[in-house]
Structure formats: C-alpha cells, structure tokens
C-alpha positions in Angstrom: 0.0 0.0 0.0 1.3 3.4 -0.9 0.9 6.2 1.6 1.1 9.9 0.9 2.9 12.2 3.2 0.5 14.9 2.0 -2.5 13.3 3.6 -0.9 14.1 7.0 0.6 17.5 7.4 0.2 18.7 3.8 1.5 22.1 3.0 1.4 24.5 0.1 2.6 28.1 0.3 -0.4 30.3 0.4 -3.0 27.6 1.0 -4.4 26.1 4.2 -3.3 22.5 4.9 -6.8 21.2 5.2 -7.6 22.5 1.7 -4.5 20.8 0.3 -5.1 17.5 2.0 -8.7 17.4 0.8 -7.7 18.3 -2.8 -4.9 15.8 -3.0 -7.1 13.0 -1.5 -9.8 13.7 -4.1 -7.3 13.8 -6.9 -5.7 10.5 -5.9 -9.1 8.8 -5.9 -10.1 10.0 -9.3 -7.4 10.6 -11.8 -9.7 10.9 -14.8 -9.1 14.6 -15.1 -5.4 14.0 -15.7 -4.3 12.0 -18.8 -0.9 12.3 -17.1 -0.5 12.2 -13.3 3.0 11.5 -12.0 4.2 10.8 -8.5 7.6 10.5 -6.8 7.9 8.0 -4.1 10.4 6.8 -1.6 9.7 3.2 -1.0 6.0 3.2 -0.3 5.6 6.9 0.5 4.5 9.5 -2.1 6.4 12.7 -1.6 5.8 14.6 -4.8 3.2 14.8 -7.6 2.1 16.7 -10.7 -0.8 16.4 -13.1 -1.3 17.5 -16.7 -4.9 18.0 -17.9 -6.2 17.4 -21.4 -5.9 21.1 -22.1 -2.2 21.1 -21.1 -2.6 22.7 -17.7 0.0 21.6 -15.2 -1.6 21.3 -11.8 -1.0 19.8 -8.4 2.7 20.2 -8.6 3.8 19.6 -5.0 6.8 18.3 -3.2 6.6 17.5 0.5 8.7 19.9 2.6 11.0 17.1 3.9 12.0 16.4 0.2 12.4 20.0 -1.1 15.7 21.4 -2.2 16.8 18.2 -3.9 15.6 18.9 -7.5 12.4 17.0 -7.3 10.3 20.0 -8.4 12.5 20.4 -11.4 12.1 16.7 -12.2 8.3 16.8 -11.9 8.0 20.0 -13.9 10.3 18.7 -16.7 8.3 15.5 -16.9 5.0 17.5 -17.0 6.2 19.6 -19.9 7.5 16.5 -21.7 4.0 15.0 -21.3 2.1 18.0 -22.9 2.1 20.6 -20.1 2.0 24.1 -21.6 0.8 26.4 -18.8 0.0 26.7 -15.1 -1.3 29.1 -12.5 -0.1 29.8 -9.0 -0.8 32.2 -6.2 1.3 35.3 -6.1 2.2 34.4 -2.5 3.9 31.2 -3.6 7.4 32.6 -4.0 9.2 29.2 -4.1 7.0 28.0 -6.9 7.2 31.2 -8.8 11.0 31.1 -8.7 10.9 27.5 -10.2 8.3 28.4 -12.9 10.2 31.4 -14.1 13.0 29.0 -15.2 10.7 27.2 -17.6 7.9 29.6 -18.5 7.0 33.1 -19.4 4.7 35.0 -17.0 1.7 35.8 -19.2 -0.8 37.3 -16.8 -1.3 38.5 -13.2 -4.8 39.0 -11.8 -5.7 40.6 -8.6 -8.7 38.9 -7.1 -10.8 38.6 -4.0 -11.7 35.3 -2.3 -15.4 34.5 -2.4 -15.1 32.7 0.9 -12.9 34.9 3.0 -13.0 38.3 1.2 -9.2 38.4 1.3 -7.3 39.7 -1.7 -4.9 37.5 -3.6 -2.9 37.4 -6.8 -3.2 34.7 -9.4 -0.2 34.4 -11.8 -0.4 32.5 -15.1 2.8 31.1 -16.8 2.9 29.7 -20.3 5.6 28.2 -22.6 
C-alpha cells in the first residue's frame, strides 16, 4: 500500500493545509481529469506529484517539505512539460514555486482577485511556454 505524506501535514505556500489535504485526497481517488499524473515516491511513500490536464494545464505540482531542495520540483515540472504541459497558474504568495516556474515559462498574466469565501485579496499568476 502506498501512503502519501501529504495526507498528513500537507502544505502548500499560500493555502491552508486542510484544503491541500482534501484536494490531494480527491485527486488521488479520481485521476480521470489528468491524462498524465506523476508521483515521486520513496519506497511506499508518495512525496511529490504533478498532473497534466487534457488542455495542457500543469496542476497539483507539489513536493513534501521534507524532500524539497533536492531537484524534485524540477524533475516533476520537466516531466509534465514532456507530457504535454504548456501552462499553469499559481498564487502570487507562492514565492518558491514562482522562482521555479520562471526558469521554464514566461509570466503571461497577473490577476488581482478577492476570495469569495474569505473576502481576502490574492494574486493569481499565469505562466505559459
């Protein structure tokens, strides 16, 4: 049985851990939205993942904090691009991800929005090849 570190203590810069855990749990149960869904694992523990939709959107690119700084994000992003990934979105508060994405993509738009649930402002940045 494969376990995901994300299902316990999941993190994503700018998002609450309960949101990330729920999203990942849902994605792992139904991968039909992703013709390509890649995971990195250490023995039987998933520590990284990325999906590519039919439209070429790269999503759910995540590496557990214990495994960051070892090139796993680059590996996942490169594989996603090789499997048809052409664009992605991230929160403006996600500085680590933005730094990575700028090595592969051009920043194509930046939208300033307001959360429907909390009323808090946030920035959504789009990157494309």
